[in-house]
C-alpha positions as CSV (number, residue, x, y, z in Angstrom):
1,M,-25.9,174.1,157.5
2,Q,-26.3,177.2,158.2
3,E,-30.0,178.5,159.8
4,T,-31.9,181.3,157.9
5,D,-31.9,184.6,160.0
6,W,-35.7,185.0,159.0
7,S,-36.2,188.4,161.0
8,S,-33.8,190.1,158.4
9,I,-36.1,189.3,156.0
10,A,-39.6,189.3,157.6
11,D,-40.9,192.8,156.0
12,Q,-40.2,191.4,152.5
13,G,-42.2,188.7,151.2
14,L,-41.0,185.3,150.9
15,Y,-42.3,183.1,148.4
16,T,-41.1,180.1,146.7
17,V,-41.6,179.3,142.5
18,P,-44.9,177.5,142.9
19,M,-46.1,180.0,144.9
20,V,-45.7,182.7,142.6
21,A,-46.8,180.6,140.0
22,R,-50.0,180.3,141.7
23,I,-50.9,183.6,142.3
24,L,-50.1,184.7,138.3
25,A,-51.7,181.4,136.9
26,A,-48.2,180.7,135.0
27,K,-46.5,177.7,134.7
28,P,-43.7,176.9,137.3
29,G,-41.2,176.1,134.9
30,K,-41.7,179.5,133.1
31,V,-41.6,181.9,136.9
32,K,-38.2,179.3,136.9
33,S,-36.7,180.7,133.5
34,W,-37.6,184.2,134.6
35,V,-35.6,183.8,138.2
36,E,-32.8,182.0,137.2
37,G,-32.3,181.5,133.5
38,Y,-32.8,179.1,130.7
39,G,-30.9,176.1,131.8
40,N,-30.3,174.6,128.2
41,S,-28.9,178.5,127.3
42,D,-26.4,181.6,128.3
43,A,-29.3,183.2,128.8
44,S,-29.3,185.7,132.0
45,P,-31.9,185.5,134.5
46,I,-34.4,188.7,133.7
47,L,-35.0,189.3,137.1
48,I,-32.4,190.4,140.0
49,R,-33.6,188.0,143.0
50,Q,-34.3,189.9,146.1
51,L,-33.5,187.0,148.6
52,P,-30.5,184.3,148.4
53,Q,-31.7,180.5,148.0
54,V,-32.7,178.9,151.3
55,G,-31.6,175.2,151.8
56,G,-30.3,175.3,148.0
57,K,-33.9,176.4,146.8
58,T,-34.6,179.6,144.9
59,V,-37.2,181.9,147.2
60,L,-39.0,185.1,146.0
61,G,-39.5,188.7,147.6
62,F,-42.5,190.6,146.9
63,L,-40.7,192.9,144.7
64,D,-39.6,190.5,142.4
65,L,-43.1,189.0,142.6
66,I,-44.5,192.4,141.4
67,E,-41.8,192.0,139.0
68,S,-43.2,188.2,137.6
69,A,-46.5,190.2,137.3
70,F,-45.3,192.4,134.9
71,I,-42.9,190.1,132.8
72,R,-46.2,187.7,132.8
73,H,-48.2,190.4,131.3
74,F,-45.7,191.0,129.1
75,R,-45.6,187.8,127.8
76,E,-49.7,187.3,127.5
77,A,-49.1,190.6,125.2
78,G,-46.5,188.8,123.1
79,F,-43.2,189.8,123.9
80,S,-40.2,187.6,124.0
81,P,-38.5,186.8,127.2
82,Q,-35.1,188.4,125.0
83,T,-36.7,191.7,124.7
84,I,-38.0,191.7,128.1
85,R,-34.6,191.3,129.2
86,K,-33.5,193.6,127.4
87,V,-36.0,196.5,128.4
88,A,-35.1,195.3,132.2
89,L,-31.6,196.2,131.6
90,K,-32.1,199.5,130.0
91,L,-34.4,200.5,133.0
92,R,-31.9,199.1,135.2
93,D,-29.2,201.3,133.1
94,R,-31.5,204.3,133.3
95,H,-32.6,204.2,137.1
96,G,-29.8,202.9,139.0
97,V,-32.1,200.6,140.6
98,D,-32.5,196.6,140.7
99,H,-37.0,195.9,140.5
100,P,-37.5,198.4,137.5
101,F,-40.2,196.7,137.2
102,A,-41.6,197.5,140.6
103,M,-41.1,201.0,139.9
104,D,-44.1,203.3,139.5
105,K,-42.7,204.5,135.9
106,R,-45.6,203.5,134.1
107,F,-45.2,200.8,131.3
108,R,-47.5,200.5,129.0
109,A,-47.3,198.0,125.4
110,N,-49.5,198.0,122.5
111,G,-48.6,194.5,121.3
112,K,-45.5,195.8,119.5
113,H,-43.9,198.0,121.8
114,I,-43.7,198.5,125.4
115,F,-43.7,202.2,126.6
116,E,-42.3,203.9,130.2
117,E,-44.6,207.5,130.7
118,V,-41.8,210.0,131.4
119,A,-42.8,213.8,132.2
120,T,-41.3,216.6,130.3
121,D,-39.2,219.8,131.2
122,E,-42.4,221.5,130.3
123,G,-44.5,218.8,132.8
124,E,-46.4,217.3,130.5
125,K,-46.6,213.4,130.6
126,R,-45.5,211.4,127.2
127,L,-44.3,208.1,125.8
128,V,-41.1,206.5,126.0
129,N,-40.4,204.1,123.6
130,L,-38.1,201.6,125.3
131,M,-36.8,199.8,121.8
132,N,-35.5,202.8,120.5
133,D,-35.6,206.0,123.1
134,N,-38.1,208.0,120.7
135,F,-41.4,209.9,122.0
136,E,-44.2,208.7,120.2
137,I,-48.2,208.9,120.8
138,V,-50.0,205.8,120.9
139,P,-53.6,206.6,120.3
140,A,-54.7,202.8,122.0
141,V,-53.0,200.9,124.6
142,E,-53.8,197.7,126.8
143,P,-55.1,198.0,130.5
144,S,-52.4,198.2,132.6
145,L,-51.9,196.6,135.7
146,F,-50.9,199.6,137.6
147,D,-54.7,200.3,139.4
148,Q,-53.9,196.7,141.5
149,V,-50.5,198.3,143.0
150,F,-50.3,200.8,145.9
151,Y,-46.9,202.5,146.2
152,V,-45.0,204.5,148.3
153,E,-41.8,206.6,147.4
154,D,-42.0,205.7,144.0
155,I,-41.7,201.7,144.9
156,A,-44.5,198.9,145.2
157,R,-45.9,198.1,148.6
158,S,-48.5,196.5,148.1
159,W,-50.5,194.3,145.7
160,H,-54.1,193.5,144.9
161,P,-53.4,190.0,143.3
162,L,-57.0,189.9,141.2
163,R,-58.9,192.5,139.9
164,N,-62.0,190.2,141.0
165,H,-61.3,190.7,144.4
166,P,-60.5,193.7,145.5
167,N,-61.0,193.1,149.3
168,V,-57.6,190.7,149.3
169,V,-54.1,192.2,149.2
170,M,-50.7,190.9,149.4
171,D,-48.2,193.6,151.5
172,P,-45.0,192.1,152.4
173,K,-44.6,192.9,155.5
174,I,-48.1,191.6,156.7
175,S,-47.9,187.6,157.1
176,F,-44.5,187.3,154.9
177,G,-46.5,188.5,151.8
178,R,-49.3,186.3,151.6
179,P,-52.7,186.9,150.5
180,V,-54.6,188.3,153.0
181,V,-58.4,190.0,153.8
182,K,-58.5,193.6,154.0
183,N,-58.5,195.1,157.2
184,I,-58.9,191.9,159.3
185,W,-55.2,191.2,158.0
186,I,-56.2,187.1,158.1
187,P,-54.4,185.1,155.7
188,T,-56.7,184.0,152.9
189,E,-55.2,180.9,153.1
190,T,-56.5,180.5,156.8
191,L,-60.0,181.2,156.6
192,F,-59.9,179.0,153.6
193,A,-58.7,175.8,155.7
194,S,-60.9,176.7,158.8
195,Y,-64.0,176.7,155.9
196,Q,-63.4,173.3,155.3
197,A,-62.6,172.0,158.5
198,E,-66.2,173.5,160.0
199,G,-68.4,172.7,156.7
200,D,-69.5,176.1,156.2
201,V,-69.1,180.1,156.5
202,E,-70.7,180.6,159.5
203,T,-68.8,178.6,161.9
204,A,-65.4,179.4,159.9
205,A,-66.2,182.9,160.8
206,E,-67.6,182.6,164.5
207,E,-63.7,180.7,164.9
208,F,-62.0,183.8,164.3
209,G,-64.4,186.7,165.3
210,V,-64.8,187.7,161.8
211,S,-67.5,188.6,159.7
212,R,-69.2,186.0,157.2
213,R,-68.5,188.3,154.2
214,N,-65.0,188.3,155.2
215,V,-64.0,184.7,154.9
216,E,-66.4,184.6,151.7
217,D,-63.9,186.8,150.7
218,A,-60.7,184.3,151.0
219,V,-63.1,181.5,150.3
220,S,-64.1,183.0,146.7
221,F,-60.3,184.1,146.2
222,E,-59.0,180.6,147.1
223,Q,-60.8,178.6,144.9
224,D,-60.3,181.2,142.1
225,I,-57.1,180.7,142.3
226,R,-56.6,177.0,142.6
227,T,-58.5,176.1,140.1
228,R,-57.5,178.2,137.2
229,T,-55.8,176.8,134.5
230,L,-51.1,177.7,134.3
231,H,-50.6,179.0,131.3
């Protein structure tokens, strides 16, 4: 079997389907259908994967993770996989990119339509309905995920996966994109494992030379993602 050159993908993030499912509180089967298609139909995947399979297993990159988060968001808003797939195809063609939902294009949804925020020739920002390409005035739209994502040159570079854990960030250039505690950049699962082994926050903090707050942030995050119900 050919060995994988991990150095070539070290800055793209590396996740298994179950890992992405746990972060998104989604069932692994759903995530798998987004990236591989549905086994009982001819429907193509919604996503174009960043990474090739490893040992016959599907692995995802950071941009796949971000796109999966938006797909999850749109599914919760009531949109079918078919509608999301059509929107993704349209956006790939319009912008010439493989990962349109990982771009800083400001998508919105109102439960019936998905919109993209665009700037007119006069510099005015307006919403274009991605179902029919018409500009529309939308009085109320749901909160977006964009305030949790940091973009550089129009593409996602890091992400705060849980809104109520602002000190936990995922960056593909750090620890293969695992959730880490901001500013000390230690994976949350590492600090959580130390906390479990040592039995208390103080000892775990001393072991890594970090603050109690750092360990508490990691422990709280890991406990939250491990106890959520997958949908």
